[in-house]
N, C-alpha and C positions, 0 to 999 in steps of 0.2 A: 248246420252243420254234413249231413249227410246229402244235402241237396246236389243233384244232376249222378247221382247212383242209381243204378237199377234197383230192384226191389229184392232179389238177391239180397244183393249187395247193403241194401238199408238195413236190413234184418240181420247182416253177418256183423257191420258197425253197431247197430244198439247193443247186440250181445254181448259185443268184446269190449263196450264203453261199460254198460252193467257188469262185468267182469274185472274190470279195472274200478271201477267205484264202490266195486263191495271190497275189494283186495286191500284199497286205499283205506275204506272203514275199519274190515278190520285190522290194519297194521297201525291206524287212529287211537283206535279202542283198546288193543295192547300196548302201547305208551302212555295214555292217559290212564290204564292200571299201573302198571309200573311204576309211573311219578306218583300215583297217589300213594302205594306200598312204600315208596324209599322215604318219600314225605314221616308218613304212619312212621317209620322206624326210627327218625333221626328225632334225638331229646330237643327240645324245644329252646333256642336260643334266648339271652338275655339280652333286652334291646337296653344299649347306656342313650343316655337321653342326650343331646349332642348341646348344649348347653350345662 
């Protein structure tokens, strides 16, 4: 991915990529936590048999 870049550019690209991945993981973890909280607050639904 960073082939053809100079040393400084490679370091900067790797740092930027790590920052974006950390931001994405934080957003994903927040979304998972919000979904779990929402599901826990919702009362269980009654399942009706299809027959």
